[in-house]
C-alpha atoms as an extended CHARMM CRD file, in Angstrom:
* protein
*
       294  EXT
         1         1  UNK       CA             -5.8360000000       25.3180000000       -5.5150000000  PROA      1               0.0000000000
         2         2  UNK       CA             -5.5790000000       23.6610000000       -8.7080000000  PROA      2               0.0000000000
         3         3  UNK       CA             -5.1160000000       19.6410000000       -9.0800000000  PROA      3               0.0000000000
         4         4  UNK       CA             -2.4160000000       19.4620000000      -11.9270000000  PROA      4               0.0000000000
         5         5  UNK       CA             -0.4070000000       16.8020000000      -13.3680000000  PROA      5               0.0000000000
         6         6  UNK       CA              3.1220000000       16.4010000000      -11.8080000000  PROA      6               0.0000000000
         7         7  UNK       CA              5.9400000000       16.5280000000      -14.5800000000  PROA      7               0.0000000000
         8         8  UNK       CA              8.8290000000       15.2300000000      -13.0550000000  PROA      8               0.0000000000
         9         9  UNK       CA              7.3130000000       11.9920000000      -10.7230000000  PROA      9               0.0000000000
        10        10  UNK       CA              6.3770000000        9.8780000000      -13.8880000000  PROA      10              0.0000000000
        11        11  UNK       CA             10.0170000000        9.7520000000      -14.7440000000  PROA      11              0.0000000000
        12        12  UNK       CA             11.2650000000        9.1340000000      -10.8730000000  PROA      12              0.0000000000
        13        13  UNK       CA              8.5900000000        6.4490000000      -10.4310000000  PROA      13              0.0000000000
        14        14  UNK       CA              9.7190000000        4.6600000000      -13.6790000000  PROA      14              0.0000000000
        15        15  UNK       CA             13.5410000000        4.3900000000      -12.3660000000  PROA      15              0.0000000000
        16        16  UNK       CA             12.1110000000        2.9040000000       -9.0350000000  PROA      16              0.0000000000
        17        17  UNK       CA             10.5100000000        0.0530000000      -11.2840000000  PROA      17              0.0000000000
        18        18  UNK       CA             13.6760000000       -0.8070000000      -12.6430000000  PROA      18              0.0000000000
        19        19  UNK       CA             15.4280000000       -0.6240000000       -9.0750000000  PROA      19              0.0000000000
        20        20  UNK       CA             13.0500000000       -3.5980000000       -7.6690000000  PROA      20              0.0000000000
        21        21  UNK       CA             13.9450000000       -5.8370000000      -10.3100000000  PROA      21              0.0000000000
        22        22  UNK       CA             17.4190000000       -5.1430000000      -10.1420000000  PROA      22              0.0000000000
        23        23  UNK       CA             17.8240000000       -5.3840000000       -6.3990000000  PROA      23              0.0000000000
        24        24  UNK       CA             15.0820000000       -8.3160000000       -5.6740000000  PROA      24              0.0000000000
        25        25  UNK       CA             14.1030000000       -6.8440000000       -2.0340000000  PROA      25              0.0000000000
        26        26  UNK       CA             13.3460000000       -9.6090000000        0.3590000000  PROA      26              0.0000000000
        27        27  UNK       CA              9.9690000000       -8.6660000000        1.6930000000  PROA      27              0.0000000000
        28        28  UNK       CA              8.9000000000      -10.1090000000        5.1440000000  PROA      28              0.0000000000
        29        29  UNK       CA              5.3920000000      -10.3920000000        5.4870000000  PROA      29              0.0000000000
        30        30  UNK       CA              3.2500000000      -11.1110000000        8.5180000000  PROA      30              0.0000000000
        31        31  UNK       CA             -0.2550000000      -10.5190000000        6.8140000000  PROA      31              0.0000000000
        32        32  UNK       CA             -3.7700000000      -11.4940000000        6.1560000000  PROA      32              0.0000000000
        33        33  UNK       CA             -4.1210000000      -15.3240000000        5.6930000000  PROA      33              0.0000000000
        34        34  UNK       CA             -7.4300000000      -14.8170000000        3.5500000000  PROA      34              0.0000000000
        35        35  UNK       CA             -4.9970000000      -13.0390000000        0.9630000000  PROA      35              0.0000000000
        36        36  UNK       CA             -1.2780000000      -14.3250000000        1.5030000000  PROA      36              0.0000000000
        37        37  UNK       CA             -0.9420000000      -16.1460000000       -1.5390000000  PROA      37              0.0000000000
        38        38  UNK       CA             -2.1170000000      -13.0760000000       -3.6380000000  PROA      38              0.0000000000
        39        39  UNK       CA              0.3160000000      -10.9540000000       -1.7940000000  PROA      39              0.0000000000
        40        40  UNK       CA              3.4380000000      -13.1680000000       -2.4490000000  PROA      40              0.0000000000
        41        41  UNK       CA              2.6670000000      -13.6500000000       -5.9150000000  PROA      41              0.0000000000
        42        42  UNK       CA              2.0310000000       -9.9320000000       -6.5080000000  PROA      42              0.0000000000
        43        43  UNK       CA              5.4660000000       -9.0540000000       -5.3640000000  PROA      43              0.0000000000
        44        44  UNK       CA              7.3080000000      -11.9040000000       -7.2680000000  PROA      44              0.0000000000
        45        45  UNK       CA              5.4500000000      -10.3120000000      -10.2720000000  PROA      45              0.0000000000
        46        46  UNK       CA              6.5980000000       -6.9510000000       -9.2010000000  PROA      46              0.0000000000
        47        47  UNK       CA             10.4890000000       -8.3600000000       -9.1450000000  PROA      47              0.0000000000
        48        48  UNK       CA             10.4770000000       -8.8370000000       -5.3640000000  PROA      48              0.0000000000
        49        49  UNK       CA             11.3290000000      -11.7420000000       -3.1870000000  PROA      49              0.0000000000
        50        50  UNK       CA              8.4660000000      -12.4940000000       -0.7610000000  PROA      50              0.0000000000
        51        51  UNK       CA              8.7280000000      -14.4080000000        2.6490000000  PROA      51              0.0000000000
        52        52  UNK       CA              5.6800000000      -15.3260000000        4.8750000000  PROA      52              0.0000000000
        53        53  UNK       CA              6.4840000000      -16.1110000000        8.2760000000  PROA      53              0.0000000000
        54        54  UNK       CA              4.8320000000      -15.2650000000       11.3620000000  PROA      54              0.0000000000
        55        55  UNK       CA              6.3810000000      -17.9960000000       14.0030000000  PROA      55              0.0000000000
        56        56  UNK       CA              7.3780000000      -16.1440000000       17.1290000000  PROA      56              0.0000000000
        57        57  UNK       CA             10.3140000000      -18.3320000000       17.2760000000  PROA      57              0.0000000000
        58        58  UNK       CA             11.8860000000      -16.9680000000       13.9450000000  PROA      58              0.0000000000
        59        59  UNK       CA             10.5200000000      -13.5870000000       12.9790000000  PROA      59              0.0000000000
        60        60  UNK       CA             13.3550000000      -11.8060000000       14.2760000000  PROA      60              0.0000000000
        61        61  UNK       CA             15.7810000000      -13.6730000000       12.2470000000  PROA      61              0.0000000000
        62        62  UNK       CA             13.5410000000      -13.3770000000        9.3800000000  PROA      62              0.0000000000
        63        63  UNK       CA             13.4090000000       -9.4910000000        9.3840000000  PROA      63              0.0000000000
        64        64  UNK       CA             17.1400000000       -9.5670000000        9.9430000000  PROA      64              0.0000000000
        65        65  UNK       CA             17.7320000000      -10.9520000000        6.2260000000  PROA      65              0.0000000000
        66        66  UNK       CA             15.0450000000       -8.7380000000        4.9160000000  PROA      66              0.0000000000
        67        67  UNK       CA             14.9080000000       -5.4480000000        2.9610000000  PROA      67              0.0000000000
        68        68  UNK       CA             11.3020000000       -4.5830000000        4.2640000000  PROA      68              0.0000000000
        69        69  UNK       CA              8.3850000000       -6.0090000000        6.7370000000  PROA      69              0.0000000000
        70        70  UNK       CA              4.7890000000       -5.6590000000        6.1040000000  PROA      70              0.0000000000
        71        71  UNK       CA              2.5190000000       -6.0290000000        9.0570000000  PROA      71              0.0000000000
        72        72  UNK       CA             -1.1900000000       -6.4590000000        8.2960000000  PROA      72              0.0000000000
        73        73  UNK       CA             -3.9330000000       -7.2030000000       10.7000000000  PROA      73              0.0000000000
        74        74  UNK       CA             -6.5830000000       -8.6340000000        8.2280000000  PROA      74              0.0000000000
        75        75  UNK       CA             -6.9460000000      -12.0730000000        9.7370000000  PROA      75              0.0000000000
        76        76  UNK       CA             -6.0490000000      -10.9950000000       13.8750000000  PROA      76              0.0000000000
        77        77  UNK       CA             -4.7760000000      -14.0670000000       16.2800000000  PROA      77              0.0000000000
        78        78  UNK       CA             -3.0520000000      -13.1850000000       19.6160000000  PROA      78              0.0000000000
        79        79  UNK       CA              0.0120000000      -15.2050000000       18.4290000000  PROA      79              0.0000000000
        80        80  UNK       CA              0.1940000000      -13.2880000000       15.4290000000  PROA      80              0.0000000000
        81        81  UNK       CA             -0.0100000000      -10.1010000000       16.9890000000  PROA      81              0.0000000000
        82        82  UNK       CA              2.9230000000      -10.9300000000       19.0860000000  PROA      82              0.0000000000
        83        83  UNK       CA              5.0430000000      -11.7620000000       16.1720000000  PROA      83              0.0000000000
        84        84  UNK       CA              4.4600000000       -8.5190000000       14.7270000000  PROA      84              0.0000000000
        85        85  UNK       CA              5.3660000000       -6.4700000000       17.8380000000  PROA      85              0.0000000000
        86        86  UNK       CA              8.6160000000       -8.5690000000       17.8450000000  PROA      86              0.0000000000
        87        87  UNK       CA              9.3620000000       -8.3190000000       14.3120000000  PROA      87              0.0000000000
        88        88  UNK       CA              8.4750000000       -4.8100000000       14.4480000000  PROA      88              0.0000000000
        89        89  UNK       CA             10.5410000000       -3.7030000000       16.9240000000  PROA      89              0.0000000000
        90        90  UNK       CA             13.5680000000       -5.7550000000       15.4340000000  PROA      90              0.0000000000
        91        91  UNK       CA             13.1160000000       -4.1360000000       12.0430000000  PROA      91              0.0000000000
        92        92  UNK       CA             13.0980000000       -0.7940000000       13.8090000000  PROA      92              0.0000000000
        93        93  UNK       CA             16.2170000000       -1.4630000000       15.9070000000  PROA      93              0.0000000000
        94        94  UNK       CA             18.2360000000       -2.5430000000       12.6310000000  PROA      94              0.0000000000
        95        95  UNK       CA             16.5900000000        0.2060000000       10.1560000000  PROA      95              0.0000000000
        96        96  UNK       CA             14.4170000000       -2.2150000000        8.0930000000  PROA      96              0.0000000000
        97        97  UNK       CA             11.4740000000       -0.1200000000        6.6790000000  PROA      97              0.0000000000
        98        98  UNK       CA              8.1260000000       -1.2060000000        8.3540000000  PROA      98              0.0000000000
        99        99  UNK       CA              4.6290000000       -0.7020000000        6.2570000000  PROA      99              0.0000000000
       100       100  UNK       CA              1.5660000000       -1.0500000000        8.3940000000  PROA      100             0.0000000000
       101       101  UNK       CA             -1.8130000000       -2.0710000000        7.0150000000  PROA      101             0.0000000000
       102       102  UNK       CA             -4.6370000000       -1.3810000000        9.6730000000  PROA      102             0.0000000000
       103       103  UNK       CA             -7.4330000000       -3.5820000000        7.9370000000  PROA      103             0.0000000000
       104       104  UNK       CA            -10.6520000000       -2.9990000000        9.5570000000  PROA      104             0.0000000000
       105       105  UNK       CA             -9.4080000000        0.1250000000       11.9290000000  PROA      105             0.0000000000
       106       106  UNK       CA            -12.5810000000        1.5200000000       12.9870000000  PROA      106             0.0000000000
       107       107  UNK       CA            -14.6580000000       -1.2660000000       12.7840000000  PROA      107             0.0000000000
       108       108  UNK       CA            -13.6560000000       -3.2150000000       16.3580000000  PROA      108             0.0000000000
       109       109  UNK       CA            -12.2770000000       -2.1400000000       19.3050000000  PROA      109             0.0000000000
       110       110  UNK       CA             -9.7890000000       -4.9770000000       18.8950000000  PROA      110             0.0000000000
       111       111  UNK       CA             -8.3120000000       -3.4430000000       15.7580000000  PROA      111             0.0000000000
       112       112  UNK       CA             -8.3070000000       -0.0140000000       16.9860000000  PROA      112             0.0000000000
       113       113  UNK       CA             -6.1950000000       -1.2960000000       20.1130000000  PROA      113             0.0000000000
       114       114  UNK       CA             -4.1300000000       -3.4720000000       18.2910000000  PROA      114             0.0000000000
       115       115  UNK       CA             -3.5100000000       -0.9100000000       15.7710000000  PROA      115             0.0000000000
       116       116  UNK       CA             -2.6810000000        1.6540000000       18.3380000000  PROA      116             0.0000000000
       117       117  UNK       CA             -0.4420000000       -0.5020000000       19.9190000000  PROA      117             0.0000000000
       118       118  UNK       CA              1.6990000000       -1.6600000000       16.7960000000  PROA      118             0.0000000000
       119       119  UNK       CA              1.7620000000        2.3260000000       15.7920000000  PROA      119             0.0000000000
       120       120  UNK       CA              3.1490000000        3.1440000000       19.4840000000  PROA      120             0.0000000000
       121       121  UNK       CA              5.4110000000        0.3440000000       19.8010000000  PROA      121             0.0000000000
       122       122  UNK       CA              6.6700000000       -0.5190000000       16.5360000000  PROA      122             0.0000000000
       123       123  UNK       CA              6.5540000000        3.0400000000       14.8410000000  PROA      123             0.0000000000
       124       124  UNK       CA              5.8180000000        1.9010000000       11.0960000000  PROA      124             0.0000000000
       125       125  UNK       CA              7.5700000000        3.7790000000        8.2240000000  PROA      125             0.0000000000
       126       126  UNK       CA              4.6950000000        3.7810000000        6.0700000000  PROA      126             0.0000000000
       127       127  UNK       CA              0.8030000000        3.1900000000        6.9580000000  PROA      127             0.0000000000
       128       128  UNK       CA             -1.2390000000        2.1510000000        3.9750000000  PROA      128             0.0000000000
       129       129  UNK       CA             -5.2540000000        2.1210000000        4.4200000000  PROA      129             0.0000000000
       130       130  UNK       CA             -8.1260000000        3.3380000000        3.0580000000  PROA      130             0.0000000000
       131       131  UNK       CA             -9.7110000000        6.4590000000        4.3690000000  PROA      131             0.0000000000
       132       132  UNK       CA            -11.8950000000        5.0250000000        7.1260000000  PROA      132             0.0000000000
       133       133  UNK       CA             -9.2810000000        3.0950000000        8.1570000000  PROA      133             0.0000000000
       134       134  UNK       CA             -7.0780000000        6.3820000000        8.4230000000  PROA      134             0.0000000000
       135       135  UNK       CA             -9.4750000000        8.5110000000        9.9450000000  PROA      135             0.0000000000
       136       136  UNK       CA            -10.2370000000        5.8090000000       12.5570000000  PROA      136             0.0000000000
       137       137  UNK       CA             -5.8270000000        5.7280000000       13.4000000000  PROA      137             0.0000000000
       138       138  UNK       CA             -6.3410000000        9.4650000000       13.6900000000  PROA      138             0.0000000000
       139       139  UNK       CA             -8.7490000000        9.1880000000       16.2440000000  PROA      139             0.0000000000
       140       140  UNK       CA            -11.8260000000       10.0350000000       14.2570000000  PROA      140             0.0000000000
       141       141  UNK       CA            -14.9860000000        7.7630000000       14.9130000000  PROA      141             0.0000000000
       142       142  UNK       CA            -17.2450000000        6.9520000000       11.9860000000  PROA      142             0.0000000000
       143       143  UNK       CA            -18.6340000000        4.3520000000        9.8840000000  PROA      143             0.0000000000
       144       144  UNK       CA            -17.0250000000        1.2620000000        8.1830000000  PROA      144             0.0000000000
       145       145  UNK       CA            -18.1510000000       -1.7280000000        5.9970000000  PROA      145             0.0000000000
       146       146  UNK       CA            -16.0460000000       -4.4430000000        7.7830000000  PROA      146             0.0000000000
       147       147  UNK       CA            -12.7910000000       -3.9810000000        6.0630000000  PROA      147             0.0000000000
       148       148  UNK       CA            -13.7850000000       -1.7110000000        3.3100000000  PROA      148             0.0000000000
       149       149  UNK       CA            -13.9300000000        2.1010000000        3.5000000000  PROA      149             0.0000000000
       150       150  UNK       CA            -17.3390000000        3.9050000000        4.1990000000  PROA      150             0.0000000000
       151       151  UNK       CA            -18.9780000000        5.7480000000        1.2590000000  PROA      151             0.0000000000
       152       152  UNK       CA            -18.8150000000        9.0630000000        3.2690000000  PROA      152             0.0000000000
       153       153  UNK       CA            -14.9730000000        8.5230000000        3.4040000000  PROA      153             0.0000000000
       154       154  UNK       CA            -14.7890000000        8.1900000000       -0.6440000000  PROA      154             0.0000000000
       155       155  UNK       CA            -11.7880000000       10.3070000000       -2.1320000000  PROA      155             0.0000000000
       156       156  UNK       CA            -12.7760000000       11.7660000000       -5.3990000000  PROA      156             0.0000000000
       157       157  UNK       CA            -11.3790000000       14.7850000000       -7.6560000000  PROA      157             0.0000000000
       158       158  UNK       CA            -13.9040000000       17.4040000000       -5.7960000000  PROA      158             0.0000000000
       159       159  UNK       CA            -12.6950000000       16.5160000000       -2.1320000000  PROA      159             0.0000000000
       160       160  UNK       CA             -9.1110000000       15.1110000000       -2.6380000000  PROA      160             0.0000000000
       161       161  UNK       CA             -7.8970000000       18.6860000000       -1.4630000000  PROA      161             0.0000000000
       162       162  UNK       CA            -10.0430000000       18.3410000000        1.7820000000  PROA      162             0.0000000000
       163       163  UNK       CA             -9.3240000000       14.9180000000        2.5140000000  PROA      163             0.0000000000
       164       164  UNK       CA             -5.5380000000       15.4230000000        1.7360000000  PROA      164             0.0000000000
       165       165  UNK       CA             -5.7600000000       17.5720000000        5.2680000000  PROA      165             0.0000000000
       166       166  UNK       CA             -6.5680000000       14.6550000000        7.0970000000  PROA      166             0.0000000000
       167       167  UNK       CA             -3.6660000000       12.4020000000        5.3730000000  PROA      167             0.0000000000
       168       168  UNK       CA             -0.9900000000       14.7320000000        5.9830000000  PROA      168             0.0000000000
       169       169  UNK       CA             -2.1070000000       15.5660000000        9.8590000000  PROA      169             0.0000000000
       170       170  UNK       CA             -2.2180000000       11.5740000000       10.2670000000  PROA      170             0.0000000000
       171       171  UNK       CA              1.8520000000       11.8230000000        8.5070000000  PROA      171             0.0000000000
       172       172  UNK       CA              2.8880000000       14.3250000000       11.0040000000  PROA      172             0.0000000000
       173       173  UNK       CA              1.0070000000       12.5860000000       13.9130000000  PROA      173             0.0000000000
       174       174  UNK       CA              2.8250000000        9.0560000000       13.3260000000  PROA      174             0.0000000000
       175       175  UNK       CA              5.6860000000       10.5800000000       11.9030000000  PROA      175             0.0000000000
       176       176  UNK       CA              5.6070000000        8.3240000000        8.8420000000  PROA      176             0.0000000000
       177       177  UNK       CA              4.3260000000        8.4760000000        5.1390000000  PROA      177             0.0000000000
       178       178  UNK       CA              0.4770000000        7.7470000000        4.8860000000  PROA      178             0.0000000000
       179       179  UNK       CA             -1.1350000000        6.2490000000        1.9230000000  PROA      179             0.0000000000
       180       180  UNK       CA             -4.6250000000        6.1470000000        1.6300000000  PROA      180             0.0000000000
       181       181  UNK       CA             -6.5620000000        4.7040000000       -1.0590000000  PROA      181             0.0000000000
       182       182  UNK       CA             -9.7210000000        5.9110000000       -3.0500000000  PROA      182             0.0000000000
       183       183  UNK       CA            -10.8440000000        6.9630000000       -6.2730000000  PROA      183             0.0000000000
       184       184  UNK       CA             -7.9590000000        9.4100000000       -5.8990000000  PROA      184             0.0000000000
       185       185  UNK       CA             -5.2110000000        8.0500000000       -3.8190000000  PROA      185             0.0000000000
       186       186  UNK       CA             -3.4540000000       10.2360000000       -1.4190000000  PROA      186             0.0000000000
       187       187  UNK       CA              0.0030000000        9.8920000000       -0.4000000000  PROA      187             0.0000000000
       188       188  UNK       CA              1.9940000000       12.2400000000        1.9810000000  PROA      188             0.0000000000
       189       189  UNK       CA              5.0440000000       12.3070000000        4.4510000000  PROA      189             0.0000000000
       190       190  UNK       CA              2.8620000000       15.6930000000        5.9220000000  PROA      190             0.0000000000
       191       191  UNK       CA              4.9330000000       18.0830000000        3.9810000000  PROA      191             0.0000000000
       192       192  UNK       CA              4.6910000000       16.8020000000        0.5680000000  PROA      192             0.0000000000
       193       193  UNK       CA              1.4450000000       15.3070000000       -1.0820000000  PROA      193             0.0000000000
       194       194  UNK       CA              0.7970000000       13.2550000000       -3.8910000000  PROA      194             0.0000000000
       195       195  UNK       CA             -2.4790000000       12.3670000000       -5.7040000000  PROA      195             0.0000000000
       196       196  UNK       CA             -2.6730000000        8.9980000000       -7.8140000000  PROA      196             0.0000000000
       197       197  UNK       CA             -5.7250000000        8.6100000000      -10.1590000000  PROA      197             0.0000000000
       198       198  UNK       CA             -4.4370000000        5.1760000000      -11.3750000000  PROA      198             0.0000000000
       199       199  UNK       CA             -6.6890000000        2.2090000000      -10.7740000000  PROA      199             0.0000000000
       200       200  UNK       CA            -10.4090000000        1.0290000000      -11.5110000000  PROA      200             0.0000000000
       201       201  UNK       CA            -13.2870000000        0.1730000000       -9.5060000000  PROA      201             0.0000000000
       202       202  UNK       CA            -13.1410000000       -3.5410000000      -10.0330000000  PROA      202             0.0000000000
       203       203  UNK       CA            -10.1160000000       -3.7790000000       -8.2110000000  PROA      203             0.0000000000
       204       204  UNK       CA            -12.9390000000       -3.2000000000       -5.2200000000  PROA      204             0.0000000000
       205       205  UNK       CA            -14.4250000000       -6.4700000000       -6.4220000000  PROA      205             0.0000000000
       206       206  UNK       CA            -11.5630000000       -8.9780000000       -5.7890000000  PROA      206             0.0000000000
       207       207  UNK       CA            -10.0100000000       -9.9420000000       -2.4430000000  PROA      207             0.0000000000
       208       208  UNK       CA             -6.8410000000       -8.7130000000       -1.2020000000  PROA      208             0.0000000000
       209       209  UNK       CA             -5.8950000000       -5.7410000000       -3.8800000000  PROA      209             0.0000000000
       210       210  UNK       CA             -5.5790000000       -3.2970000000       -0.8120000000  PROA      210             0.0000000000
       211       211  UNK       CA             -3.5790000000       -6.0720000000        0.9680000000  PROA      211             0.0000000000
       212       212  UNK       CA             -1.5540000000       -6.8340000000       -2.2710000000  PROA      212             0.0000000000
       213       213  UNK       CA             -0.9910000000       -3.0180000000       -2.7010000000  PROA      213             0.0000000000
       214       214  UNK       CA              0.2740000000       -2.9580000000        0.7810000000  PROA      214             0.0000000000
       215       215  UNK       CA              2.9460000000       -5.6720000000       -0.0850000000  PROA      215             0.0000000000
       216       216  UNK       CA              4.1300000000       -3.8890000000       -3.1700000000  PROA      216             0.0000000000
       217       217  UNK       CA              4.8390000000       -0.6000000000       -0.8880000000  PROA      217             0.0000000000
       218       218  UNK       CA              7.0210000000       -3.3490000000        1.1360000000  PROA      218             0.0000000000
       219       219  UNK       CA              8.9090000000       -4.1430000000       -1.8920000000  PROA      219             0.0000000000
       220       220  UNK       CA              9.6590000000       -0.6810000000       -3.1750000000  PROA      220             0.0000000000
       221       221  UNK       CA             10.3990000000        0.9130000000        0.3550000000  PROA      221             0.0000000000
       222       222  UNK       CA             12.7080000000       -2.2570000000        0.4740000000  PROA      222             0.0000000000
       223       223  UNK       CA             14.4840000000       -1.5800000000       -2.5470000000  PROA      223             0.0000000000
       224       224  UNK       CA             14.8520000000        2.1670000000       -1.6450000000  PROA      224             0.0000000000
       225       225  UNK       CA             15.5500000000        1.9690000000        2.1990000000  PROA      225             0.0000000000
       226       226  UNK       CA             15.0860000000        4.4100000000        4.7490000000  PROA      226             0.0000000000
       227       227  UNK       CA             18.2230000000        6.6560000000        3.9280000000  PROA      227             0.0000000000
       228       228  UNK       CA             16.2580000000        9.3060000000        1.8840000000  PROA      228             0.0000000000
       229       229  UNK       CA             12.8550000000       10.3770000000        3.2510000000  PROA      229             0.0000000000
       230       230  UNK       CA             12.1550000000       11.6950000000       -0.4270000000  PROA      230             0.0000000000
       231       231  UNK       CA             12.9370000000        8.7170000000       -2.6420000000  PROA      231             0.0000000000
       232       232  UNK       CA             10.8310000000        6.6730000000        0.3690000000  PROA      232             0.0000000000
       233       233  UNK       CA              7.8450000000        8.8060000000       -0.4590000000  PROA      233             0.0000000000
       234       234  UNK       CA              8.4620000000        8.4950000000       -4.1790000000  PROA      234             0.0000000000
       235       235  UNK       CA              8.9110000000        4.6300000000       -3.7070000000  PROA      235             0.0000000000
       236       236  UNK       CA              5.0850000000        4.6540000000       -1.9230000000  PROA      236             0.0000000000
       237       237  UNK       CA              3.7930000000        6.2790000000       -4.9760000000  PROA      237             0.0000000000
       238       238  UNK       CA              5.5620000000        4.1520000000       -7.6140000000  PROA      238             0.0000000000
       239       239  UNK       CA              3.6640000000        0.8850000000       -5.9140000000  PROA      239             0.0000000000
       240       240  UNK       CA              0.1450000000        2.6440000000       -5.8880000000  PROA      240             0.0000000000
       241       241  UNK       CA              0.7570000000        3.5650000000       -9.8140000000  PROA      241             0.0000000000
       242       242  UNK       CA              2.1070000000        0.1090000000      -10.4480000000  PROA      242             0.0000000000
       243       243  UNK       CA             -1.3220000000       -1.2890000000       -8.7370000000  PROA      243             0.0000000000
       244       244  UNK       CA             -3.3420000000        1.0560000000      -10.5470000000  PROA      244             0.0000000000
       245       245  UNK       CA             -2.1940000000        0.6630000000      -13.8980000000  PROA      245             0.0000000000
       246       246  UNK       CA             -2.6030000000       -2.8800000000      -13.5460000000  PROA      246             0.0000000000
       247       247  UNK       CA             -5.9020000000       -2.6290000000      -12.5640000000  PROA      247             0.0000000000
       248       248  UNK       CA             -6.6940000000       -0.3380000000      -15.5510000000  PROA      248             0.0000000000
       249       249  UNK       CA             -5.0280000000       -2.9350000000      -17.9600000000  PROA      249             0.0000000000
       250       250  UNK       CA             -7.0410000000       -5.4590000000      -16.2990000000  PROA      250             0.0000000000
       251       251  UNK       CA            -10.1600000000       -3.7480000000      -16.8480000000  PROA      251             0.0000000000
       252       252  UNK       CA             -9.5050000000       -3.1420000000      -20.4100000000  PROA      252             0.0000000000
       253       253  UNK       CA             -8.9220000000       -6.8200000000      -21.1450000000  PROA      253             0.0000000000
       254       254  UNK       CA            -12.4450000000       -7.7570000000      -19.3740000000  PROA      254             0.0000000000
       255       255  UNK       CA            -14.1240000000       -4.9550000000      -21.1590000000  PROA      255             0.0000000000
       256       256  UNK       CA            -12.9680000000       -6.0160000000      -24.4840000000  PROA      256             0.0000000000
       257       257  UNK       CA            -13.6300000000       -9.8860000000      -23.8390000000  PROA      257             0.0000000000
       258       258  UNK       CA            -17.2690000000       -9.4060000000      -22.6200000000  PROA      258             0.0000000000
       259       259  UNK       CA            -18.8450000000      -11.3040000000      -25.5310000000  PROA      259             0.0000000000
       260       260  UNK       CA            -16.7150000000      -14.2930000000      -24.2380000000  PROA      260             0.0000000000
       261       261  UNK       CA            -18.2470000000      -14.0890000000      -20.7490000000  PROA      261             0.0000000000
       262       262  UNK       CA            -14.6730000000      -12.6740000000      -19.1900000000  PROA      262             0.0000000000
       263       263  UNK       CA            -15.4450000000      -11.7780000000      -15.6350000000  PROA      263             0.0000000000
       264       264  UNK       CA            -13.7370000000      -11.1010000000      -12.3770000000  PROA      264             0.0000000000
       265       265  UNK       CA            -11.7490000000      -14.2410000000      -12.3650000000  PROA      265             0.0000000000
       266       266  UNK       CA             -9.9520000000      -13.1140000000      -15.3920000000  PROA      266             0.0000000000
       267       267  UNK       CA             -9.4030000000       -9.6630000000      -14.0700000000  PROA      267             0.0000000000
       268       268  UNK       CA             -7.6580000000      -11.2200000000      -11.2500000000  PROA      268             0.0000000000
       269       269  UNK       CA             -5.4930000000      -13.3320000000      -13.4860000000  PROA      269             0.0000000000
       270       270  UNK       CA             -4.9580000000      -10.1860000000      -15.5630000000  PROA      270             0.0000000000
       271       271  UNK       CA             -4.4730000000       -8.0480000000      -12.7460000000  PROA      271             0.0000000000
       272       272  UNK       CA             -1.3930000000      -10.3210000000      -11.5900000000  PROA      272             0.0000000000
       273       273  UNK       CA              0.0600000000      -10.5160000000      -15.2200000000  PROA      273             0.0000000000
       274       274  UNK       CA              0.1780000000       -6.8660000000      -15.5750000000  PROA      274             0.0000000000
       275       275  UNK       CA              2.2750000000       -6.4650000000      -12.3390000000  PROA      275             0.0000000000
       276       276  UNK       CA              4.9700000000       -8.2160000000      -14.0510000000  PROA      276             0.0000000000
       277       277  UNK       CA              4.3130000000       -6.6700000000      -17.6720000000  PROA      277             0.0000000000
       278       278  UNK       CA              4.1970000000       -3.1010000000      -16.6060000000  PROA      278             0.0000000000
       279       279  UNK       CA              7.5910000000       -1.4910000000      -17.8430000000  PROA      279             0.0000000000
       280       280  UNK       CA              9.2520000000        2.1540000000      -17.3300000000  PROA      280             0.0000000000
       281       281  UNK       CA              7.5740000000        3.5820000000      -20.6250000000  PROA      281             0.0000000000
       282       282  UNK       CA              4.2030000000        2.6240000000      -19.0060000000  PROA      282             0.0000000000
       283       283  UNK       CA              5.0510000000        4.4620000000      -15.7950000000  PROA      283             0.0000000000
       284       284  UNK       CA              6.1680000000        7.4710000000      -17.7000000000  PROA      284             0.0000000000
       285       285  UNK       CA              3.0210000000        7.7080000000      -20.5920000000  PROA      285             0.0000000000
       286       286  UNK       CA              0.5520000000        6.4190000000      -18.1940000000  PROA      286             0.0000000000
       287       287  UNK       CA              0.8480000000        7.6320000000      -14.9500000000  PROA      287             0.0000000000
       288       288  UNK       CA             -1.7100000000        9.8270000000      -13.2380000000  PROA      288             0.0000000000
       289       289  UNK       CA             -0.0620000000       11.7440000000      -10.1980000000  PROA      289             0.0000000000
       290       290  UNK       CA             -0.9130000000       14.9850000000       -9.3720000000  PROA      290             0.0000000000
       291       291  UNK       CA              0.0910000000       17.6480000000       -7.3020000000  PROA      291             0.0000000000
       292       292  UNK       CA             -1.6860000000       20.7210000000       -6.0120000000  PROA      292             0.0000000000
       293       293  UNK       CA             -0.5670000000       24.2000000000       -7.2050000000  PROA      293             0.0000000000
       294       294  UNK       CA             -2.0100000000       27.3430000000       -5.7060000000  PROA      294             0.0000000000
């Protein structure tokens, strides 16, 4: 098996970049309170429209006018979980794409229990997490670093194919698209699998880059809808590429301005800037999307 650059996917994801900005999908987020502002700003930068509502009395109404629903368990609270379940069931009933970010799955029994409940009762269309979280959802025990992936679950070019087997099995088990982040990201619907190598380690040094990515997945999925599974898979890949490219551009700025003591604060700002400035040509020429060839 050989990992090779995909020839046609960069063009497909480039078109999806314009699709989001044209349709301006409304994304309903019930999300991590630590990163809520970044999630909203990230969606706005990408061309989508966020709405951050978790009040049980209105979530069904909000999701009814939304293009996608993002559920993120980063800061768990009982009433928030009730709202997630109510919004999720409504979204499933009316055909709104549901994205689930199982933050910290595997770290505590509570997070494992809530994750299992959301998967069973809501049946998300897309799950986006790190490899430790995906392993925990699938049923494997292991170590986590709170909400971060364990070092033993790091995905690299050397072990990407092996790691992808779990991601594919999880996609089949949960009947959804699964996206796992790492040095190499793995996105699979159980049949087709992509590997995205865009990004930079500095993304792990700012709070919320994973939460923002899950929200961006909501924006891209909302602009596509659930009608075509292949387009939905491409939409997830596009969101991963966008976030990764933005991380690369932000790092380049920091690296080129070290003499001015530019650091993580500027990286964070430039990451948001890049989300809004990346264009179709950037997708076509800078995307690092791989597939395996026998």
